[in-house]
Gaussian input, Z-matrix of N, CA and C with variables (Angstrom, degrees):
# hf/3-21g

backbone

0 1
 N
 C     1     B1
 C     2     B2     1     A1
 N     3     B3     2     A2     1     D1
 C     4     B4     3     A3     2     D2
 C     5     B5     4     A4     3     D3
 N     6     B6     5     A5     4     D4
 C     7     B7     6     A6     5     D5
 C     8     B8     7     A7     6     D6
 N     9     B9     8     A8     7     D7
 C    10    B10     9     A9     8     D8
 C    11    B11    10    A10     9     D9
 N    12    B12    11    A11    10    D10
 C    13    B13    12    A12    11    D11
 C    14    B14    13    A13    12    D12
 N    15    B15    14    A14    13    D13
 C    16    B16    15    A15    14    D14
 C    17    B17    16    A16    15    D15
 N    18    B18    17    A17    16    D16
 C    19    B19    18    A18    17    D17
 C    20    B20    19    A19    18    D18
 N    21    B21    20    A20    19    D19
 C    22    B22    21    A21    20    D20
 C    23    B23    22    A22    21    D21
 N    24    B24    23    A23    22    D22
 C    25    B25    24    A24    23    D23
 C    26    B26    25    A25    24    D24
 N    27    B27    26    A26    25    D25
 C    28    B28    27    A27    26    D26
 C    29    B29    28    A28    27    D27
 N    30    B30    29    A29    28    D28
 C    31    B31    30    A30    29    D29
 C    32    B32    31    A31    30    D30
 N    33    B33    32    A32    31    D31
 C    34    B34    33    A33    32    D32
 C    35    B35    34    A34    33    D33
 N    36    B36    35    A35    34    D34
 C    37    B37    36    A36    35    D35
 C    38    B38    37    A37    36    D36
 N    39    B39    38    A38    37    D37
 C    40    B40    39    A39    38    D38
 C    41    B41    40    A40    39    D39
 N    42    B42    41    A41    40    D40
 C    43    B43    42    A42    41    D41
 C    44    B44    43    A43    42    D42
 N    45    B45    44    A44    43    D43
 C    46    B46    45    A45    44    D44
 C    47    B47    46    A46    45    D45
 N    48    B48    47    A47    46    D46
 C    49    B49    48    A48    47    D47
 C    50    B50    49    A49    48    D48
 N    51    B51    50    A50    49    D49
 C    52    B52    51    A51    50    D50
 C    53    B53    52    A52    51    D51
 N    54    B54    53    A53    52    D52
 C    55    B55    54    A54    53    D53
 C    56    B56    55    A55    54    D54
 N    57    B57    56    A56    55    D55
 C    58    B58    57    A57    56    D56
 C    59    B59    58    A58    57    D57
 N    60    B60    59    A59    58    D58
 C    61    B61    60    A60    59    D59
 C    62    B62    61    A61    60    D60
 N    63    B63    62    A62    61    D61
 C    64    B64    63    A63    62    D62
 C    65    B65    64    A64    63    D63
 N    66    B66    65    A65    64    D64
 C    67    B67    66    A66    65    D65
 C    68    B68    67    A67    66    D66
 N    69    B69    68    A68    67    D67
 C    70    B70    69    A69    68    D68
 C    71    B71    70    A70    69    D69
 N    72    B72    71    A71    70    D70
 C    73    B73    72    A72    71    D71
 C    74    B74    73    A73    72    D72
 N    75    B75    74    A74    73    D73
 C    76    B76    75    A75    74    D74
 C    77    B77    76    A76    75    D75
 N    78    B78    77    A77    76    D76
 C    79    B79    78    A78    77    D77
 C    80    B80    79    A79    78    D78
 N    81    B81    80    A80    79    D79
 C    82    B82    81    A81    80    D80
 C    83    B83    82    A82    81    D81
 N    84    B84    83    A83    82    D82
 C    85    B85    84    A84    83    D83
 C    86    B86    85    A85    84    D84
 N    87    B87    86    A86    85    D85
 C    88    B88    87    A87    86    D86
 C    89    B89    88    A88    87    D87
 N    90    B90    89    A89    88    D88
 C    91    B91    90    A90    89    D89
 C    92    B92    91    A91    90    D90
 N    93    B93    92    A92    91    D91
 C    94    B94    93    A93    92    D92
 C    95    B95    94    A94    93    D93
 N    96    B96    95    A95    94    D94
 C    97    B97    96    A96    95    D95
 C    98    B98    97    A97    96    D96
 N    99    B99    98    A98    97    D97
 C   100   B100    99    A99    98    D98
 C   101   B101   100   A100    99    D99
 N   102   B102   101   A101   100   D100
 C   103   B103   102   A102   101   D101
 C   104   B104   103   A103   102   D102
 N   105   B105   104   A104   103   D103
 C   106   B106   105   A105   104   D104
 C   107   B107   106   A106   105   D105
 N   108   B108   107   A107   106   D106
 C   109   B109   108   A108   107   D107
 C   110   B110   109   A109   108   D108
 N   111   B111   110   A110   109   D109
 C   112   B112   111   A111   110   D110
 C   113   B113   112   A112   111   D111
 N   114   B114   113   A113   112   D112
 C   115   B115   114   A114   113   D113
 C   116   B116   115   A115   114   D114
 N   117   B117   116   A116   115   D115
 C   118   B118   117   A117   116   D116
 C   119   B119   118   A118   117   D117
 N   120   B120   119   A119   118   D118
 C   121   B121   120   A120   119   D119
 C   122   B122   121   A121   120   D120
 N   123   B123   122   A122   121   D121
 C   124   B124   123   A123   122   D122
 C   125   B125   124   A124   123   D123
 N   126   B126   125   A125   124   D124
 C   127   B127   126   A126   125   D125
 C   128   B128   127   A127   126   D126
 N   129   B129   128   A128   127   D127
 C   130   B130   129   A129   128   D128
 C   131   B131   130   A130   129   D129
 N   132   B132   131   A131   130   D130
 C   133   B133   132   A132   131   D131
 C   134   B134   133   A133   132   D132
 N   135   B135   134   A134   133   D133
 C   136   B136   135   A135   134   D134
 C   137   B137   136   A136   135   D135
 N   138   B138   137   A137   136   D136
 C   139   B139   138   A138   137   D137
 C   140   B140   139   A139   138   D138
 N   141   B141   140   A140   139   D139
 C   142   B142   141   A141   140   D140
 C   143   B143   142   A142   141   D141
 N   144   B144   143   A143   142   D142
 C   145   B145   144   A144   143   D143
 C   146   B146   145   A145   144   D144
 N   147   B147   146   A146   145   D145
 C   148   B148   147   A147   146   D146
 C   149   B149   148   A148   147   D147
 N   150   B150   149   A149   148   D148
 C   151   B151   150   A150   149   D149
 C   152   B152   151   A151   150   D150
 N   153   B153   152   A152   151   D151
 C   154   B154   153   A153   152   D152
 C   155   B155   154   A154   153   D153
 N   156   B156   155   A155   154   D154
 C   157   B157   156   A156   155   D155
 C   158   B158   157   A157   156   D156
 N   159   B159   158   A158   157   D157
 C   160   B160   159   A159   158   D158
 C   161   B161   160   A160   159   D159
 N   162   B162   161   A161   160   D160
 C   163   B163   162   A162   161   D161
 C   164   B164   163   A163   162   D162
 N   165   B165   164   A164   163   D163
 C   166   B166   165   A165   164   D164
 C   167   B167   166   A166   165   D165
 N   168   B168   167   A167   166   D166
 C   169   B169   168   A168   167   D167
 C   170   B170   169   A169   168   D168
 N   171   B171   170   A170   169   D169
 C   172   B172   171   A171   170   D170
 C   173   B173   172   A172   171   D171
 N   174   B174   173   A173   172   D172
 C   175   B175   174   A174   173   D173
 C   176   B176   175   A175   174   D174
 N   177   B177   176   A176   175   D175
 C   178   B178   177   A177   176   D176
 C   179   B179   178   A178   177   D177
 N   180   B180   179   A179   178   D178
 C   181   B181   180   A180   179   D179
 C   182   B182   181   A181   180   D180
 N   183   B183   182   A182   181   D181
 C   184   B184   183   A183   182   D182
 C   185   B185   184   A184   183   D183
 N   186   B186   185   A185   184   D184
 C   187   B187   186   A186   185   D185
 C   188   B188   187   A187   186   D186
 N   189   B189   188   A188   187   D187
 C   190   B190   189   A189   188   D188
 C   191   B191   190   A190   189   D189
 N   192   B192   191   A191   190   D190
 C   193   B193   192   A192   191   D191
 C   194   B194   193   A193   192   D192
 N   195   B195   194   A194   193   D193
 C   196   B196   195   A195   194   D194
 C   197   B197   196   A196   195   D195
 N   198   B198   197   A197   196   D196
 C   199   B199   198   A198   197   D197
 C   200   B200   199   A199   198   D198
 N   201   B201   200   A200   199   D199
 C   202   B202   201   A201   200   D200
 C   203   B203   202   A202   201   D201
 N   204   B204   203   A203   202   D202
 C   205   B205   204   A204   203   D203
 C   206   B206   205   A205   204   D204
 N   207   B207   206   A206   205   D205
 C   208   B208   207   A207   206   D206
 C   209   B209   208   A208   207   D207
 N   210   B210   209   A209   208   D208
 C   211   B211   210   A210   209   D209
 C   212   B212   211   A211   210   D210
 N   213   B213   212   A212   211   D211
 C   214   B214   213   A213   212   D212
 C   215   B215   214   A214   213   D213
 N   216   B216   215   A215   214   D214
 C   217   B217   216   A216   215   D215
 C   218   B218   217   A217   216   D216
 N   219   B219   218   A218   217   D217
 C   220   B220   219   A219   218   D218
 C   221   B221   220   A220   219   D219
 N   222   B222   221   A221   220   D220
 C   223   B223   222   A222   221   D221
 C   224   B224   223   A223   222   D222
 N   225   B225   224   A224   223   D223
 C   226   B226   225   A225   224   D224
 C   227   B227   226   A226   225   D225
 N   228   B228   227   A227   226   D226
 C   229   B229   228   A228   227   D227
 C   230   B230   229   A229   228   D228
 N   231   B231   230   A230   229   D229
 C   232   B232   231   A231   230   D230
 C   233   B233   232   A232   231   D231
 N   234   B234   233   A233   232   D232
 C   235   B235   234   A234   233   D233
 C   236   B236   235   A235   234   D234

   B1=1.4358
   B2=1.5299
   B3=1.2954
   B4=1.4602
   B5=1.5226
   B6=1.3290
   B7=1.4529
   B8=1.5213
   B9=1.2952
   B10=1.4539
   B11=1.5181
   B12=1.3009
   B13=1.4611
   B14=1.5175
   B15=1.3117
   B16=1.4562
   B17=1.5235
   B18=1.3171
   B19=1.4562
   B20=1.5180
   B21=1.2972
   B22=1.4604
   B23=1.5179
   B24=1.3092
   B25=1.4537
   B26=1.5190
   B27=1.3136
   B28=1.4566
   B29=1.5224
   B30=1.3046
   B31=1.4615
   B32=1.5218
   B33=1.3209
   B34=1.4617
   B35=1.5328
   B36=1.3386
   B37=1.4636
   B38=1.5250
   B39=1.3108
   B40=1.4614
   B41=1.5164
   B42=1.3359
   B43=1.4553
   B44=1.5189
   B45=1.3299
   B46=1.4637
   B47=1.5219
   B48=1.3294
   B49=1.4592
   B50=1.5243
   B51=1.3325
   B52=1.4522
   B53=1.5246
   B54=1.3062
   B55=1.4513
   B56=1.5233
   B57=1.3019
   B58=1.4593
   B59=1.5275
   B60=1.3305
   B61=1.4611
   B62=1.5213
   B63=1.3264
   B64=1.4526
   B65=1.5202
   B66=1.3169
   B67=1.4632
   B68=1.5188
   B69=1.3215
   B70=1.4631
   B71=1.5279
   B72=1.3277
   B73=1.4693
   B74=1.5213
   B75=1.3162
   B76=1.4604
   B77=1.5183
   B78=1.3108
   B79=1.4569
   B80=1.5161
   B81=1.3259
   B82=1.4612
   B83=1.5226
   B84=1.3299
   B85=1.4685
   B86=1.5231
   B87=1.3284
   B88=1.4668
   B89=1.5207
   B90=1.3064
   B91=1.4538
   B92=1.5170
   B93=1.3265
   B94=1.4622
   B95=1.5193
   B96=1.3322
   B97=1.4662
   B98=1.5238
   B99=1.3183
   B100=1.4560
   B101=1.5296
   B102=1.3284
   B103=1.4635
   B104=1.5296
   B105=1.3157
   B106=1.4581
   B107=1.5244
   B108=1.3279
   B109=1.4621
   B110=1.5235
   B111=1.3351
   B112=1.4746
   B113=1.5311
   B114=1.3254
   B115=1.4674
   B116=1.5224
   B117=1.3155
   B118=1.4658
   B119=1.5220
   B120=1.3186
   B121=1.4627
   B122=1.5233
   B123=1.2945
   B124=1.4518
   B125=1.5265
   B126=1.3248
   B127=1.4632
   B128=1.5250
   B129=1.3271
   B130=1.4567
   B131=1.5226
   B132=1.3083
   B133=1.4596
   B134=1.5291
   B135=1.3103
   B136=1.4619
   B137=1.5101
   B138=1.3319
   B139=1.4650
   B140=1.5281
   B141=1.3346
   B142=1.4697
   B143=1.5239
   B144=1.3241
   B145=1.4727
   B146=1.5224
   B147=1.3214
   B148=1.4584
   B149=1.5216
   B150=1.3305
   B151=1.4564
   B152=1.5248
   B153=1.3163
   B154=1.4660
   B155=1.5213
   B156=1.3278
   B157=1.4667
   B158=1.5222
   B159=1.3247
   B160=1.4653
   B161=1.5316
   B162=1.3291
   B163=1.4685
   B164=1.5280
   B165=1.3255
   B166=1.4672
   B167=1.5254
   B168=1.3265
   B169=1.4608
   B170=1.5293
   B171=1.3253
   B172=1.4598
   B173=1.5160
   B174=1.3093
   B175=1.4617
   B176=1.5208
   B177=1.3196
   B178=1.4618
   B179=1.5303
   B180=1.3245
   B181=1.4657
   B182=1.5233
   B183=1.3249
   B184=1.4546
   B185=1.5197
   B186=1.3195
   B187=1.4652
   B188=1.5193
   B189=1.3170
   B190=1.4597
   B191=1.5156
   B192=1.3149
   B193=1.4566
   B194=1.5188
   B195=1.3166
   B196=1.4581
   B197=1.5258
   B198=1.3253
   B199=1.4616
   B200=1.5249
   B201=1.3268
   B202=1.4678
   B203=1.5271
   B204=1.3135
   B205=1.4563
   B206=1.5218
   B207=1.3186
   B208=1.4572
   B209=1.5171
   B210=1.3317
   B211=1.4600
   B212=1.5320
   B213=1.3132
   B214=1.4718
   B215=1.5309
   B216=1.3224
   B217=1.4607
   B218=1.5279
   B219=1.3335
   B220=1.4677
   B221=1.5227
   B222=1.3285
   B223=1.4640
   B224=1.5241
   B225=1.3157
   B226=1.4695
   B227=1.5214
   B228=1.3148
   B229=1.4654
   B230=1.5153
   B231=1.3110
   B232=1.4615
   B233=1.5219
   B234=1.3196
   B235=1.4608
   B236=1.5134
   A1=108.68
   A2=115.89
   A3=122.14
   A4=108.41
   A5=115.95
   A6=120.68
   A7=109.41
   A8=116.37
   A9=120.78
   A10=110.37
   A11=114.82
   A12=121.61
   A13=109.55
   A14=115.90
   A15=122.10
   A16=106.69
   A17=116.15
   A18=121.55
   A19=108.46
   A20=116.13
   A21=121.55
   A22=108.27
   A23=115.46
   A24=121.10
   A25=109.00
   A26=116.11
   A27=121.26
   A28=109.72
   A29=116.20
   A30=120.89
   A31=112.32
   A32=117.67
   A33=120.24
   A34=113.49
   A35=117.42
   A36=119.98
   A37=109.72
   A38=115.32
   A39=120.49
   A40=108.85
   A41=116.23
   A42=121.91
   A43=110.37
   A44=115.84
   A45=122.65
   A46=106.58
   A47=116.24
   A48=122.11
   A49=108.21
   A50=115.92
   A51=120.40
   A52=110.90
   A53=115.56
   A54=121.80
   A55=107.64
   A56=119.00
   A57=122.09
   A58=110.11
   A59=116.53
   A60=121.24
   A61=111.59
   A62=115.13
   A63=121.79
   A64=112.69
   A65=117.42
   A66=121.23
   A67=109.48
   A68=116.52
   A69=120.52
   A70=109.10
   A71=116.14
   A72=120.97
   A73=110.01
   A74=116.45
   A75=121.42
   A76=113.02
   A77=117.57
   A78=120.64
   A79=110.20
   A80=116.52
   A81=119.78
   A82=110.85
   A83=116.29
   A84=121.16
   A85=111.42
   A86=117.35
   A87=119.78
   A88=111.18
   A89=117.38
   A90=120.71
   A91=112.26
   A92=116.04
   A93=120.71
   A94=111.44
   A95=116.87
   A96=121.37
   A97=115.07
   A98=118.05
   A99=120.50
   A100=114.91
   A101=120.14
   A102=118.17
   A103=112.76
   A104=117.11
   A105=120.36
   A106=111.29
   A107=116.20
   A108=121.68
   A109=111.95
   A110=116.08
   A111=123.51
   A112=112.96
   A113=117.31
   A114=120.92
   A115=107.99
   A116=117.21
   A117=119.90
   A118=112.79
   A119=118.35
   A120=120.03
   A121=112.48
   A122=117.67
   A123=121.08
   A124=113.06
   A125=117.38
   A126=120.87
   A127=110.02
   A128=115.66
   A129=120.45
   A130=109.48
   A131=116.09
   A132=120.82
   A133=109.72
   A134=115.91
   A135=121.22
   A136=115.29
   A137=117.87
   A138=119.18
   A139=111.93
   A140=117.19
   A141=119.62
   A142=110.67
   A143=116.61
   A144=119.63
   A145=111.18
   A146=117.20
   A147=120.77
   A148=110.76
   A149=116.87
   A150=120.11
   A151=111.97
   A152=117.58
   A153=120.92
   A154=109.81
   A155=116.92
   A156=120.98
   A157=111.90
   A158=117.09
   A159=120.70
   A160=109.57
   A161=116.76
   A162=121.00
   A163=111.06
   A164=117.12
   A165=120.85
   A166=111.80
   A167=116.73
   A168=121.14
   A169=112.37
   A170=115.89
   A171=120.06
   A172=115.95
   A173=118.90
   A174=121.65
   A175=110.62
   A176=115.94
   A177=122.56
   A178=106.68
   A179=116.52
   A180=121.26
   A181=110.64
   A182=115.17
   A183=122.29
   A184=106.56
   A185=116.32
   A186=121.81
   A187=109.43
   A188=115.91
   A189=122.41
   A190=108.78
   A191=116.33
   A192=119.95
   A193=110.15
   A194=115.19
   A195=120.58
   A196=110.07
   A197=115.97
   A198=120.33
   A199=110.10
   A200=115.54
   A201=119.15
   A202=110.96
   A203=116.13
   A204=121.19
   A205=111.26
   A206=117.70
   A207=121.38
   A208=113.59
   A209=117.05
   A210=121.47
   A211=112.56
   A212=117.23
   A213=119.14
   A214=112.62
   A215=117.09
   A216=119.25
   A217=111.03
   A218=117.55
   A219=119.75
   A220=111.24
   A221=116.91
   A222=120.04
   A223=110.59
   A224=118.08
   A225=121.41
   A226=110.79
   A227=116.62
   A228=119.85
   A229=111.28
   A230=117.33
   A231=120.77
   A232=110.83
   A233=115.39
   A234=120.14
   A235=109.68
   D1=139.23
   D2=178.79
   D3=-120.19
   D4=129.16
   D5=176.27
   D6=-93.16
   D7=151.09
   D8=177.71
   D9=-151.73
   D10=170.13
   D11=178.62
   D12=-130.28
   D13=145.20
   D14=172.50
   D15=-122.02
   D16=128.51
   D17=179.86
   D18=-112.09
   D19=129.71
   D20=178.51
   D21=-104.28
   D22=114.07
   D23=-180.00
   D24=-113.32
   D25=164.97
   D26=176.04
   D27=-72.60
   D28=154.38
   D29=-178.23
   D30=-62.83
   D31=-23.85
   D32=-177.06
   D33=-103.40
   D34=11.14
   D35=175.01
   D36=-64.86
   D37=139.88
   D38=178.20
   D39=-92.86
   D40=135.97
   D41=-172.32
   D42=-126.99
   D43=138.47
   D44=170.76
   D45=-116.99
   D46=127.28
   D47=178.90
   D48=-107.27
   D49=128.86
   D50=-177.47
   D51=-132.66
   D52=136.38
   D53=169.73
   D54=-72.36
   D55=157.96
   D56=177.79
   D57=-97.78
   D58=-59.21
   D59=-172.89
   D60=-76.53
   D61=116.23
   D62=-177.62
   D63=94.40
   D64=-17.94
   D65=176.56
   D66=-105.13
   D67=-58.32
   D68=174.78
   D69=-78.48
   D70=-45.04
   D71=179.60
   D72=-91.35
   D73=160.64
   D74=-178.15
   D75=-76.22
   D76=-16.62
   D77=-175.07
   D78=-152.93
   D79=141.22
   D80=174.95
   D81=-61.09
   D82=-55.43
   D83=-175.37
   D84=-64.95
   D85=-47.81
   D86=-178.90
   D87=-66.63
   D88=-30.71
   D89=176.79
   D90=-63.80
   D91=-26.30
   D92=176.31
   D93=-83.33
   D94=-36.86
   D95=-170.50
   D96=-91.12
   D97=-43.89
   D98=-171.82
   D99=-61.97
   D100=-33.92
   D101=177.65
   D102=-60.20
   D103=-28.84
   D104=178.60
   D105=-64.99
   D106=-24.73
   D107=179.83
   D108=-103.53
   D109=17.24
   D110=177.82
   D111=63.07
   D112=24.08
   D113=175.91
   D114=-85.56
   D115=125.80
   D116=-176.21
   D117=-119.25
   D118=7.88
   D119=-176.27
   D120=-103.06
   D121=30.34
   D122=-177.28
   D123=-100.60
   D124=8.93
   D125=177.42
   D126=-87.47
   D127=152.78
   D128=174.40
   D129=-62.64
   D130=138.68
   D131=178.55
   D132=-62.26
   D133=132.52
   D134=176.84
   D135=87.16
   D136=-4.45
   D137=-175.99
   D138=-65.86
   D139=-37.19
   D140=179.06
   D141=-64.11
   D142=-41.83
   D143=177.81
   D144=-65.02
   D145=-39.66
   D146=178.41
   D147=-59.31
   D148=-50.45
   D149=-177.82
   D150=-69.78
   D151=-31.64
   D152=174.48
   D153=-62.83
   D154=-43.34
   D155=178.94
   D156=-67.43
   D157=-38.46
   D158=177.21
   D159=-60.30
   D160=-48.00
   D161=179.83
   D162=-65.04
   D163=-38.30
   D164=179.75
   D165=-64.61
   D166=-22.24
   D167=177.88
   D168=-91.26
   D169=13.21
   D170=171.87
   D171=92.33
   D172=5.36
   D173=-179.99
   D174=-86.30
   D175=145.42
   D176=171.80
   D177=-91.43
   D178=143.42
   D179=-179.74
   D180=-109.31
   D181=134.65
   D182=172.70
   D183=-121.90
   D184=128.65
   D185=179.76
   D186=-106.67
   D187=136.67
   D188=176.26
   D189=-113.23
   D190=147.31
   D191=178.21
   D192=-157.29
   D193=149.78
   D194=172.65
   D195=-105.24
   D196=18.65
   D197=179.76
   D198=-65.63
   D199=150.35
   D200=176.46
   D201=-62.58
   D202=150.80
   D203=-178.68
   D204=-59.38
   D205=-26.94
   D206=178.45
   D207=-64.81
   D208=-18.62
   D209=178.16
   D210=-98.27
   D211=4.58
   D212=-173.81
   D213=-61.96
   D214=-41.28
   D215=-177.99
   D216=-66.72
   D217=-44.50
   D218=179.15
   D219=-66.62
   D220=-33.22
   D221=177.49
   D222=-67.60
   D223=-44.42
   D224=177.38
   D225=-61.50
   D226=-41.78
   D227=179.05
   D228=-64.47
   D229=-37.99
   D230=179.79
   D231=-65.34
   D232=-47.05
   D233=-178.30
   D234=-67.87

């Protein structure tokens, strides 16, 4: 069984789409591996503030990732 979510937004909502690995994290490969070892300092400096400011300006955020489904929970928790 696979769970999913559907979000209904207004036609005029503003959206920012961001990749995670290599954009939020410093490395594609390390972004996949380091969370398994409880390392949390692999994000680009200031990225949380950037996305906080984007959301504060009324934009909706969509994150894309090619991470394995087994990392989905840790990825959601990180974000």
